[in-house]
ROLO-558273 format. One record per residue (C-alpha): residue in one letter; x, y, z negated; residue number from 1. Coordinates in nm, 2 decimals. Each point is the difference from the previous one (the first is absolute). Example, Ala and Ser with C-alpha at 12.3 -4.5 7.8 and 13.67 -1.06 7.14 Angstrom:
<sites>
@rest: a, east: 1.23, north: -0.45, up: -0.78, nr: 1
@rest: s, east: 0.14, north: 0.34, up: 0.07, nr: 2
</sites>
This chain:
<sites>
@rest: m, east: -4.88, north: -0.03, up: 5.74, nr: 1
@rest: i, east: 0.01, north: 0.25, up: -0.28, nr: 2
@rest: a, east: 0.12, north: -0.27, up: -0.24, nr: 3
@rest: r, east: 0.30, north: -0.09, up: 0.21, nr: 4
@rest: r, east: 0.11, north: 0.37, up: 0.03, nr: 5
@rest: t, east: 0.00, north: 0.04, up: -0.38, nr: 6
@rest: t, east: 0.16, north: -0.33, up: -0.06, nr: 7
@rest: r, east: 0.32, north: 0.06, up: 0.21, nr: 8
@rest: p, east: 0.10, north: 0.33, up: -0.17, nr: 9
@rest: t, east: -0.08, north: -0.15, up: -0.34, nr: 10
@rest: v, east: 0.22, north: -0.31, up: 0.07, nr: 11
@rest: a, east: 0.28, north: 0.23, up: 0.14, nr: 12
@rest: v, east: -0.01, north: 0.22, up: -0.31, nr: 13
@rest: m, east: 0.00, north: -0.31, up: -0.23, nr: 14
@rest: f, east: 0.30, north: -0.14, up: 0.19, nr: 15
@rest: a, east: 0.19, north: 0.33, up: -0.02, nr: 16
@rest: l, east: -0.06, north: 0.02, up: -0.38, nr: 17
@rest: a, east: 0.11, north: -0.36, up: -0.05, nr: 18
@rest: l, east: 0.32, north: 0.06, up: 0.21, nr: 19
@rest: s, east: 0.08, north: 0.33, up: -0.19, nr: 20
@rest: s, east: -0.04, north: -0.17, up: -0.34, nr: 21
@rest: a, east: 0.22, north: -0.29, up: 0.11, nr: 22
@rest: c, east: 0.27, north: 0.24, up: 0.12, nr: 23
@rest: a, east: -0.03, north: 0.20, up: -0.33, nr: 24
@rest: s, east: 0.06, north: -0.31, up: -0.20, nr: 25
@rest: e, east: 0.30, north: -0.10, up: 0.21, nr: 26
@rest: n, east: 0.15, north: 0.35, up: -0.05, nr: 27
@rest: a, east: -0.06, north: 0.01, up: -0.38, nr: 28
@rest: t, east: 0.32, north: -0.03, up: -0.20, nr: 29
@rest: p, east: 0.00, north: -0.35, up: -0.17, nr: 30
@rest: a, east: 0.06, north: -0.02, up: -0.37, nr: 31
@rest: a, east: 0.37, north: -0.01, up: -0.08, nr: 32
@rest: t, east: 0.21, north: -0.03, up: -0.32, nr: 33
@rest: k, east: 0.24, north: 0.29, up: -0.05, nr: 34
@rest: e, east: 0.27, north: 0.04, up: -0.26, nr: 35
@rest: f, east: 0.08, north: 0.35, up: -0.12, nr: 36
@rest: e, east: 0.25, north: 0.16, up: -0.24, nr: 37
@rest: l, east: -0.22, north: 0.21, up: -0.24, nr: 38
@rest: g, east: 0.23, north: 0.19, up: -0.23, nr: 39
@rest: a, east: 0.20, north: -0.26, up: -0.18, nr: 40
@rest: h, east: -0.23, north: -0.29, up: 0.10, nr: 41
@rest: r, east: -0.06, north: -0.22, up: 0.30, nr: 42
@rest: v, east: -0.37, north: -0.05, up: 0.08, nr: 43
@rest: q, east: -0.16, north: -0.23, up: 0.25, nr: 44
@rest: v, east: -0.35, north: 0.08, up: 0.13, nr: 45
@rest: t, east: -0.23, north: -0.14, up: 0.27, nr: 46
@rest: v, east: -0.09, north: 0.28, up: 0.23, nr: 47
@rest: p, east: -0.37, north: -0.04, up: 0.09, nr: 48
@rest: t, east: -0.10, north: -0.08, up: 0.36, nr: 49
@rest: g, east: -0.03, north: 0.32, up: 0.20, nr: 50
@rest: w, east: 0.20, north: 0.21, up: -0.24, nr: 51
@rest: d, east: 0.35, north: 0.14, up: 0.05, nr: 52
@rest: a, east: 0.27, north: 0.01, up: -0.27, nr: 53
@rest: l, east: 0.22, north: 0.30, up: -0.01, nr: 54
@rest: d, east: 0.31, north: 0.01, up: -0.22, nr: 55
@rest: q, east: 0.06, north: 0.36, up: -0.09, nr: 56
@rest: g, east: 0.26, north: -0.05, up: -0.27, nr: 57
@rest: d, east: -0.17, north: 0.08, up: -0.33, nr: 58
@rest: q, east: -0.34, north: -0.08, up: 0.14, nr: 59
@rest: k, east: -0.13, north: -0.29, up: 0.20, nr: 60
@rest: r, east: -0.30, north: 0.10, up: 0.21, nr: 61
@rest: f, east: -0.26, north: -0.24, up: 0.14, nr: 62
@rest: r, east: -0.21, north: 0.17, up: 0.28, nr: 63
@rest: r, east: -0.28, north: -0.08, up: 0.22, nr: 64
@rest: g, east: -0.13, north: 0.30, up: 0.19, nr: 65
@rest: e, east: -0.08, north: 0.27, up: -0.26, nr: 66
@rest: a, east: -0.01, north: -0.25, up: -0.29, nr: 67
@rest: e, east: 0.31, north: -0.02, up: -0.22, nr: 68
@rest: i, east: 0.13, north: -0.19, up: -0.30, nr: 69
@rest: v, east: 0.32, north: 0.10, up: -0.17, nr: 70
@rest: l, east: 0.24, north: -0.22, up: -0.22, nr: 71
@rest: q, east: 0.26, north: 0.18, up: -0.20, nr: 72
@rest: d, east: 0.22, north: -0.02, up: -0.31, nr: 73
@rest: l, east: -0.09, north: 0.27, up: -0.25, nr: 74
@rest: g, east: 0.29, north: -0.07, up: -0.22, nr: 75
@rest: k, east: 0.00, north: -0.01, up: -0.38, nr: 76
@rest: v, east: -0.34, north: 0.15, up: -0.07, nr: 77
@rest: e, east: -0.30, north: -0.11, up: -0.21, nr: 78
@rest: w, east: -0.34, north: -0.10, up: 0.14, nr: 79
@rest: e, east: -0.20, north: 0.31, up: -0.09, nr: 80
@rest: p, east: 0.23, north: 0.27, up: 0.13, nr: 81
@rest: a, east: 0.04, north: -0.20, up: 0.32, nr: 82
@rest: l, east: -0.38, north: -0.02, up: 0.04, nr: 83
@rest: a, east: -0.04, north: 0.37, up: -0.06, nr: 84
@rest: a, east: 0.28, north: 0.07, up: 0.26, nr: 85
@rest: l, east: -0.16, north: -0.21, up: 0.27, nr: 86
@rest: h, east: -0.36, north: 0.13, up: -0.01, nr: 87
@rest: d, east: -0.18, north: 0.33, up: -0.04, nr: 88
@rest: d, east: -0.14, north: -0.02, up: -0.36, nr: 89
@rest: r, east: -0.23, north: 0.29, up: 0.05, nr: 90
@rest: r, east: -0.19, north: -0.15, up: 0.29, nr: 91
@rest: r, east: 0.05, north: -0.37, up: -0.06, nr: 92
@rest: e, east: -0.08, north: -0.24, up: -0.28, nr: 93
@rest: v, east: 0.09, north: -0.36, up: -0.07, nr: 94
@rest: k, east: -0.28, north: -0.23, up: 0.12, nr: 95
@rest: s, east: 0.17, north: -0.33, up: -0.11, nr: 96
@rest: r, east: 0.32, north: -0.11, up: -0.16, nr: 97
@rest: r, east: 0.12, north: -0.36, up: -0.02, nr: 98
@rest: a, east: 0.31, north: -0.13, up: -0.17, nr: 99
@rest: i, east: 0.14, north: -0.28, up: 0.21, nr: 100
@rest: t, east: 0.32, north: -0.20, up: 0.04, nr: 101
@rest: i, east: 0.20, north: -0.02, up: 0.32, nr: 102
@rest: e, east: 0.28, north: -0.26, up: -0.02, nr: 103
@rest: n, east: 0.04, north: 0.04, up: -0.38, nr: 104
@rest: h, east: 0.01, north: 0.38, up: 0.03, nr: 105
@rest: e, east: -0.26, north: 0.22, up: -0.17, nr: 106
@rest: a, east: -0.22, north: 0.18, up: 0.25, nr: 107
@rest: l, east: -0.29, north: 0.24, up: -0.01, nr: 108
@rest: d, east: -0.25, north: 0.01, up: 0.29, nr: 109
@rest: i, east: -0.20, north: 0.32, up: 0.01, nr: 110
@rest: e, east: -0.28, north: 0.13, up: 0.22, nr: 111
@rest: t, east: -0.09, north: 0.37, up: -0.01, nr: 112
@rest: w, east: -0.28, north: 0.20, up: 0.15, nr: 113
@rest: n, east: -0.13, north: 0.36, up: 0.03, nr: 114
@rest: r, east: -0.12, north: 0.12, up: -0.34, nr: 115
@rest: l, east: -0.31, north: 0.18, up: 0.13, nr: 116
@rest: d, east: -0.16, north: -0.25, up: 0.24, nr: 117
@rest: h, east: 0.19, north: -0.32, up: -0.04, nr: 118
@rest: t, east: 0.12, north: -0.01, up: 0.36, nr: 119
@rest: w, east: 0.34, north: 0.00, up: 0.16, nr: 120
@rest: p, east: 0.15, north: -0.31, up: -0.18, nr: 121
@rest: q, east: 0.38, north: -0.04, up: -0.03, nr: 122
@rest: r, east: 0.20, north: -0.29, up: -0.12, nr: 123
@rest: l, east: 0.32, north: 0.00, up: -0.22, nr: 124
@rest: l, east: 0.21, north: -0.29, up: -0.13, nr: 125
@rest: f, east: 0.28, north: 0.04, up: -0.25, nr: 126
@rest: v, east: 0.25, north: -0.28, up: -0.06, nr: 127
@rest: r, east: 0.26, north: 0.01, up: -0.27, nr: 128
@rest: v, east: 0.32, north: -0.17, up: 0.13, nr: 129
@rest: d, east: 0.28, north: 0.01, up: -0.25, nr: 130
@rest: d, east: 0.01, north: 0.37, up: -0.11, nr: 131
@rest: d, east: -0.15, north: 0.14, up: 0.32, nr: 132
@rest: l, east: -0.36, north: 0.06, up: 0.10, nr: 133
@rest: l, east: -0.09, north: -0.09, up: 0.36, nr: 134
@rest: a, east: -0.32, north: 0.15, up: 0.15, nr: 135
@rest: l, east: -0.22, north: -0.11, up: 0.29, nr: 136
@rest: q, east: -0.26, north: 0.25, up: 0.09, nr: 137
@rest: t, east: -0.24, north: 0.11, up: 0.27, nr: 138
@rest: t, east: 0.05, north: 0.36, up: 0.10, nr: 139
@rest: r, east: -0.33, north: 0.08, up: 0.16, nr: 140
@rest: l, east: -0.36, north: -0.13, up: -0.02, nr: 141
@rest: t, east: 0.01, north: -0.38, up: -0.06, nr: 142
@rest: d, east: -0.25, north: -0.15, up: 0.25, nr: 143
@rest: a, east: -0.07, north: -0.37, up: 0.01, nr: 144
@rest: d, east: 0.29, north: -0.09, up: 0.24, nr: 145
@rest: t, east: 0.25, north: 0.20, up: -0.21, nr: 146
@rest: a, east: -0.12, north: -0.16, up: -0.32, nr: 147
@rest: k, east: 0.04, north: -0.34, up: 0.16, nr: 148
@rest: a, east: 0.35, north: 0.09, up: 0.11, nr: 149
@rest: f, east: 0.08, north: 0.14, up: -0.35, nr: 150
@rest: d, east: -0.11, north: -0.33, up: -0.16, nr: 151
@rest: a, east: 0.20, north: -0.20, up: 0.25, nr: 152
@rest: i, east: 0.32, north: 0.19, up: -0.07, nr: 153
@rest: r, east: -0.06, north: -0.01, up: -0.37, nr: 154
@rest: d, east: -0.06, north: -0.38, up: 0.01, nr: 155
@rest: s, east: 0.31, north: -0.06, up: 0.21, nr: 156
@rest: l, east: 0.25, north: 0.20, up: -0.22, nr: 157
@rest: h, east: 0.30, north: -0.21, up: -0.07, nr: 158
@rest: f, east: 0.31, north: 0.12, up: -0.19, nr: 159
@rest: v, east: 0.32, north: -0.15, up: 0.12, nr: 160
@rest: s, east: 0.24, north: -0.06, up: -0.29, nr: 161
@rest: g, east: 0.30, north: 0.21, up: -0.04, nr: 162
@rest: r, east: 0.02, north: 0.38, up: -0.01, nr: 163
@rest: v, east: 0.13, north: 0.22, up: 0.28, nr: 164
@rest: y, east: 0.30, north: 0.20, up: -0.12, nr: 165
@rest: r, east: 0.14, north: 0.30, up: 0.18, nr: 166
</sites>
């Protein structure tokens, strides 16, 4: 008799959890390709599943709850001043730096962390397109989901030929 009483609530809880996770996956925003004007360039990216893409003119923001990734055109600047401008040099240090190529464009993939205890990682990507430097960056703590979304956006970057003139 006792076994039956504990089984029914357990089954009911398991059913409710399965139903809520099924509903959550149906409500998640599916991955979608978006095209943005970014300065004088047209850029296509795949927005990761569950993330929202916001076009805010000079900045394109990808959000999921409190997590945020920003894509922007920094203009005609060099790598090092751009890196210094995007992270607090007194509290952060570069953990890793990789030179990569994205569609025949030079790029620099950087991970930073807190100088004192090596926590609070952040990600930065700089891509040289013509004379401009584009930056993709996490703005807060980079947890596993944000790092995965950052990599997905980085890997999906596609530069549409032709400049945007205004």
